[in-house]
C-alpha positions as MATLAB code, in Angstrom:
seq = 'MDETSGTLDEALERLHATGPERGGWLTNHAPMAVEALARHGQGPSVHRWLDLYSKKLEDMPTPYATVTAENWPEALGDPRRIADWTAYFTRELADHPWRQVLAQWWPRLLPGIAGGATHPVIRVGHAVRTLLDETHPAADLRNAGAHSPADELATGPRAHELAHALGYWAARHAPLPPLGRLPGPAPRTAAEAMAAVPRVADQSGGIRDRLAQITTFPVWPGPASGALGPDRARELLTELVRAAAHRYATHAHGEPIMLVHAATAPNAVLRTLPALPRELWATSLDAAWAANAAVLAAYAPPTGLPHGELPSVPAGATPAERTEEIFARAAAHGDEHAIKLTDTVLDVMVTTDGGGVDDLAVAAALRACALIEPIA';
ca = [
     -73.274   59.929  -40.426;
     -74.294   56.467  -41.616;
     -77.748   54.993  -41.120;
     -76.692   52.894  -38.111;
     -75.127   55.893  -36.361;
     -78.226   57.957  -37.029;
     -80.475   55.259  -35.622;
     -78.394   54.989  -32.465;
     -78.321   58.748  -31.941;
     -82.094   58.945  -32.410;
     -82.587   56.143  -29.884;
     -80.322   57.818  -27.332;
     -82.182   61.090  -27.766;
     -85.442   59.260  -27.044;
     -83.941   57.812  -23.886;
     -82.366   60.906  -22.386;
     -85.705   62.153  -21.084;
     -85.887   58.989  -18.991;
     -84.100   58.098  -15.779;
     -81.523   55.357  -15.267;
     -83.860   53.395  -12.987;
     -87.438   52.471  -12.358;
     -89.177   51.544   -9.143;
     -86.400   53.184   -7.152;
     -83.797   50.524   -7.948;
     -84.271   48.498  -11.134;
     -81.974   49.608  -13.934;
     -82.937   51.073  -17.294;
     -80.963   48.845  -19.666;
     -82.203   50.439  -22.867;
     -79.212   52.706  -23.641;
     -76.858   49.739  -23.417;
     -79.064   47.358  -25.375;
     -79.748   49.754  -28.255;
     -76.024   50.456  -28.594;
     -75.355   46.729  -28.917;
     -78.242   46.229  -31.354;
     -77.097   49.073  -33.591;
     -73.487   47.921  -33.513;
     -74.240   44.359  -34.565;
     -76.363   45.035  -37.603;
     -79.773   45.229  -35.926;
     -80.327   48.944  -36.528;
     -83.718   48.465  -38.229;
     -85.058   46.794  -35.067;
     -83.837   49.411  -32.574;
     -86.933   51.626  -32.432;
     -89.258   48.632  -32.451;
     -87.292   47.175  -29.533;
     -87.528   50.511  -27.699;
     -91.290   50.594  -28.215;
     -91.550   47.202  -26.478;
     -89.190   48.255  -23.687;
     -90.891   51.617  -23.095;
     -93.192   50.226  -20.400;
     -90.098   49.788  -18.235;
     -89.036   53.435  -18.523;
     -89.667   56.236  -16.049;
     -89.038   59.965  -16.304;
     -85.769   61.405  -15.061;
     -86.066   62.090  -11.316;
     -86.527   65.694  -10.237;
     -83.388   67.616   -9.205;
     -82.528   67.592   -5.511;
     -79.491   69.848   -4.962;
     -76.897   71.062   -7.442;
     -73.611   69.139   -7.570;
     -70.565   71.384   -7.866;
     -66.781   71.064   -8.009;
     -66.748   71.902   -4.294;
     -69.529   69.728   -2.858;
     -69.247   66.591   -5.003;
     -67.685   64.396   -2.271;
     -70.772   64.732   -0.085;
     -73.050   63.986   -3.062;
     -71.174   60.839   -4.098;
     -73.316   57.750   -3.615;
     -76.542   59.704   -3.018;
     -79.238   58.255   -5.318;
     -81.525   61.228   -4.642;
     -79.112   63.232   -6.782;
     -79.224   61.235  -10.009;
     -80.556   64.232  -11.943;
     -78.077   66.575  -10.257;
     -75.128   64.354  -11.126;
     -76.321   64.026  -14.718;
     -76.573   67.821  -14.984;
     -73.087   68.176  -13.495;
     -71.498   65.845  -16.049;
     -73.479   67.472  -18.850;
     -71.855   70.783  -17.912;
     -68.421   69.212  -17.558;
     -68.604   67.548  -20.962;
     -69.789   70.779  -22.576;
     -66.707   72.597  -21.250;
     -63.961   69.950  -21.363;
     -62.810   67.151  -23.698;
     -64.605   63.948  -22.843;
     -61.432   61.950  -22.284;
     -60.252   64.551  -19.799;
     -63.496   64.296  -17.830;
     -63.345   60.504  -17.941;
     -59.705   60.391  -16.800;
     -60.462   62.716  -13.876;
     -63.514   60.809  -12.679;
     -62.582   57.207  -13.453;
     -60.321   56.787  -10.385;
     -62.886   58.556   -8.203;
     -65.700   56.264   -9.312;
     -63.796   52.993   -9.666;
     -63.909   52.023   -5.950;
     -67.715   52.026   -6.247;
     -67.817   49.760   -9.282;
     -70.298   47.372   -7.646;
     -72.794   50.170   -6.987;
     -76.079   49.849   -8.832;
     -75.350   46.129   -9.278;
     -72.494   47.156  -11.660;
     -74.948   48.640  -14.186;
     -73.438   52.153  -14.115;
     -69.965   51.030  -15.177;
     -71.517   48.847  -17.885;
     -73.411   51.867  -19.215;
     -70.180   53.883  -19.181;
     -68.460   51.156  -21.204;
     -71.140   51.281  -23.891;
     -71.049   55.094  -23.961;
     -67.271   55.216  -24.284;
     -67.366   52.699  -27.123;
     -69.659   54.990  -29.129;
     -67.416   57.999  -28.509;
     -64.324   56.059  -29.532;
     -66.112   55.202  -32.768;
     -66.701   58.909  -33.393;
     -63.319   60.309  -32.403;
     -60.831   57.482  -32.993;
     -62.471   54.695  -35.044;
     -59.208   52.713  -35.193;
     -58.031   53.290  -31.636;
     -54.527   51.941  -31.079;
     -54.111   50.591  -27.559;
     -50.363   51.116  -27.733;
     -50.929   54.847  -27.914;
     -53.994   55.053  -25.690;
     -53.927   58.051  -23.400;
     -50.836   59.470  -25.089;
     -52.488   61.854  -27.546;
     -53.859   65.319  -26.890;
     -57.612   65.352  -26.215;
     -57.979   68.898  -27.537;
     -60.012   67.747  -30.535;
     -62.441   65.656  -28.460;
     -64.920   68.175  -27.111;
     -67.808   65.850  -27.893;
     -71.366   67.057  -28.362;
     -74.651   65.442  -29.263;
     -76.431   62.302  -28.034;
     -73.264   60.253  -27.460;
     -71.699   62.866  -25.206;
     -75.021   63.215  -23.394;
     -75.070   59.446  -22.955;
     -71.678   59.554  -21.245;
     -73.026   62.283  -18.933;
     -76.016   60.099  -18.038;
     -73.798   57.064  -17.480;
     -71.267   58.870  -15.276;
     -74.067   60.595  -13.389;
     -75.718   57.268  -12.656;
     -72.438   55.817  -11.422;
     -71.735   58.784   -9.157;
     -75.224   58.642   -7.653;
     -75.062   54.875   -7.054;
     -71.385   54.782   -6.037;
     -71.071   52.137   -3.301;
     -67.704   50.649   -2.304;
     -67.561   47.036   -1.192;
     -66.929   46.374    2.510;
     -63.290   45.977    3.592;
     -62.148   42.569    2.410;
     -59.552   40.129    3.665;
     -57.406   37.797    1.595;
     -58.640   34.254    1.159;
     -56.114   31.923    2.821;
     -54.004   29.677    0.654;
     -51.976   30.092   -2.502;
     -53.014   32.804   -4.923;
     -54.842   31.446   -8.003;
     -52.737   31.350  -11.168;
     -55.495   32.117  -13.659;
     -58.731   34.073  -13.767;
     -60.678   30.813  -14.085;
     -59.021   29.410  -10.945;
     -59.726   32.649   -9.092;
     -63.423   32.538   -9.993;
     -63.684   28.925   -8.874;
     -62.201   29.922   -5.508;
     -64.621   32.794   -4.768;
     -66.571   31.918   -1.581;
     -70.355   32.135   -1.910;
     -72.135   34.355    0.613;
     -73.936   32.393    3.288;
     -77.417   33.925    2.947;
     -78.628   33.739   -0.655;
     -82.152   34.959    0.093;
     -81.833   38.740   -0.162;
     -81.177   41.247   -2.926;
     -77.751   42.173   -4.180;
     -77.096   44.844   -1.554;
     -77.842   42.351    1.225;
     -75.581   39.785   -0.417;
     -72.654   42.117   -1.084;
     -72.709   43.238    2.556;
     -71.874   39.650    3.568;
     -68.651   39.399    1.564;
     -65.582   39.200    3.798;
     -62.769   37.691    1.683;
     -61.731   37.357   -1.963;
     -59.018   35.306   -3.617;
     -56.032   37.487   -4.488;
     -55.774   37.710   -8.250;
     -53.773   38.449  -10.366;
     -51.401   38.622   -7.376;
     -50.410   40.795   -4.420;
     -48.344   43.100   -6.668;
     -51.032   43.651   -9.304;
     -50.692   47.413   -8.938;
     -47.136   47.135  -10.274;
     -48.221   45.465  -13.505;
     -47.400   47.220  -16.726;
     -50.397   48.504  -18.661;
     -50.079   45.999  -21.499;
     -49.945   43.077  -19.082;
     -52.932   44.498  -17.185;
     -54.893   44.624  -20.447;
     -53.937   41.011  -21.256;
     -55.122   39.849  -17.850;
     -58.337   41.833  -18.128;
     -59.026   40.163  -21.468;
     -58.400   36.801  -19.787;
     -60.825   37.777  -17.028;
     -63.610   38.625  -19.481;
     -63.136   35.393  -21.413;
     -63.091   33.321  -18.210;
     -66.220   35.146  -17.009;
     -68.028   34.182  -20.212;
     -66.932   30.572  -19.696;
     -68.134   30.673  -16.103;
     -71.511   31.958  -17.213;
     -71.822   29.074  -19.663;
     -71.455   26.497  -16.901;
     -72.985   28.344  -13.929;
     -75.705   30.616  -15.335;
     -78.440   28.473  -13.801;
     -77.555   29.989  -10.406;
     -79.206   33.261  -11.412;
     -79.295   33.764  -15.192;
     -79.904   37.513  -15.117;
     -77.654   38.683  -12.306;
     -74.712   36.489  -13.330;
     -74.639   38.255  -16.702;
     -72.952   41.154  -14.921;
     -69.999   39.044  -13.824;
     -68.958   39.160  -17.492;
     -70.374   42.443  -18.745;
     -68.946   44.611  -15.947;
     -65.302   43.556  -16.514;
     -65.845   43.895  -20.250;
     -67.085   47.459  -19.769;
     -63.769   48.230  -18.077;
     -61.851   46.546  -20.900;
     -63.728   48.602  -23.493;
     -62.901   51.797  -21.640;
     -59.124   51.251  -21.491;
     -58.347   52.857  -24.888;
     -59.864   56.120  -23.639;
     -57.914   56.133  -20.359;
     -54.343   57.079  -19.482;
     -52.296   53.885  -19.398;
     -51.307   54.451  -15.775;
     -54.928   53.708  -14.818;
     -55.036   50.302  -16.474;
     -53.669   48.216  -13.580;
     -56.089   49.673  -11.031;
     -58.865   49.166  -13.584;
     -57.991   45.466  -13.700;
     -58.224   45.222   -9.907;
     -61.637   46.890   -9.896;
     -62.912   44.676  -12.719;
     -61.861   41.594  -10.767;
     -63.625   42.929   -7.655;
     -66.843   43.460   -9.636;
     -66.679   39.985  -11.138;
     -65.941   38.282   -7.836;
     -68.661   40.224   -6.012;
     -71.361   39.082   -8.440;
     -70.097   35.484   -8.328;
     -70.046   35.502   -4.529;
     -73.606   36.790   -4.474;
     -75.209   34.528   -7.076;
     -73.063   31.671   -8.389;
     -74.399   28.154   -7.682;
     -72.212   25.589   -5.896;
     -71.865   23.346   -8.948;
     -71.640   23.869  -12.681;
     -73.074   22.157  -15.721;
     -70.800   19.633  -17.478;
     -69.420   20.888  -20.770;
     -71.070   18.019  -22.621;
     -74.500   19.357  -21.703;
     -73.897   22.874  -23.050;
     -75.557   24.143  -26.243;
     -73.563   24.935  -29.362;
     -73.901   26.431  -32.833;
     -73.705   23.729  -35.530;
     -70.142   22.771  -36.406;
     -68.715   24.011  -39.678;
     -69.962   27.594  -39.480;
     -67.270   30.204  -40.033;
     -66.521   32.716  -37.232;
     -68.348   35.432  -39.191;
     -71.376   33.185  -39.705;
     -71.430   32.226  -36.052;
     -71.173   35.869  -34.982;
     -74.111   36.831  -37.166;
     -76.226   33.868  -36.063;
     -75.472   34.240  -32.363;
     -76.370   37.905  -32.206;
     -79.418   37.413  -34.419;
     -80.670   34.884  -31.857;
     -80.154   37.358  -29.027;
     -81.881   40.154  -30.944;
     -84.845   37.897  -31.733;
     -84.997   36.830  -28.075;
     -85.122   40.501  -27.127;
     -84.239   40.440  -23.442;
     -81.774   43.180  -22.627;
     -79.556   40.911  -20.515;
     -79.309   38.289  -23.248;
     -78.425   41.025  -25.747;
     -75.697   42.491  -23.539;
     -74.202   39.111  -22.596;
     -74.083   38.139  -26.265;
     -72.471   41.473  -27.097;
     -69.712   40.657  -24.594;
     -69.338   37.122  -25.927;
     -68.716   38.482  -29.423;
     -65.732   40.395  -28.025;
     -64.018   37.178  -26.871;
     -65.446   34.351  -28.974;
     -62.735   34.406  -31.630;
     -59.726   32.504  -30.309;
     -56.451   34.256  -29.680;
     -54.860   32.840  -32.819;
     -57.691   34.417  -34.828;
     -58.492   31.214  -36.615;
     -61.253   29.609  -34.613;
     -64.204   30.094  -32.314;
     -64.293   29.700  -28.545;
     -67.185   27.245  -28.233;
     -67.504   27.740  -24.478;
     -67.980   31.476  -24.945;
     -70.589   30.761  -27.622;
     -72.364   28.461  -25.178;
     -72.629   31.351  -22.710;
     -74.634   33.428  -25.181;
     -76.872   30.510  -26.063;
     -77.499   29.663  -22.410;
     -78.519   33.261  -21.719;
     -81.161   32.995  -24.437;
     -82.294   29.608  -23.115;
     -82.514   30.531  -19.411;
     -83.794   34.129  -19.520;
     -87.395   34.846  -20.424;
     -87.696   36.552  -23.829;
     -89.043   40.089  -24.003;
     -92.832   40.252  -23.958;
];
């Protein structure tokens, strides 16, 4: 185990005595932030960052009633059972390969992707990324889901992190209300679809109050999205994440913290695809779009900032230099949302031809650091 891996595992062990929330609703972002910090060369700062964040942590809630293979449907979406769900997935992951558990529960949990303000699926995405590093460091998307998971009975802090993440999602599972189709032609691109999302009328309440007002969404990527092949679904999901980063760059002033999740939630789904059977990829795209659109409907402002007013890294820096500088800024800033948004930006900032940098994606990371208060 290298030094970075050891640091991450130590940090996760510190965190697994704590619950996924504080104050009955606010999310514990630490497991996601420390994974991003360790991944992007900030391992030496992880424990120092955790020491600063520790005032936001609470103990794991007390158990309420055991979740079993028979009674799980009635426990789904019950936040009193966070500890019970975590214990259930801890048992499942001790007895079964982690990909098998994920493949069984992903379609059960996916309809509730907006639950917990999308934080549970984001935590799952970070947890899966660490397990993919351990079991298949060079995961090949062409063969995703096709191999035997017999050698993937994961143990240790990373498997425990997946149990915590899945348990949080199950406890906060909350499907969106039934939605109609927005009249008019279907948008052609993810960017057009985001621009067409109607804002909820009452912007005064919290996210649960706002999501309850949603009645219609634009249909994207089209009425027959469920028939998409897995490779095309992955391409469109990548487009969605990139467009979400662009949208954050121009519209983050609407609500700089909450709008982070319009990008990080779809990216969590994208990161999870290599661990899932390919037949789940198209439905994963649909759920990622629903999560993105829900957050935009709840928080996006009516107008965006002109591109000419966006911040940028000085011209001439190489992609590698920009990557290092951008994440170093986020790490120095310290806020967990800025760190996670920047982590997502790094996934899409290199252009598709591999030879340049997506300046609008870079601007999203820099705007997060400019608009969100740094960690105290």
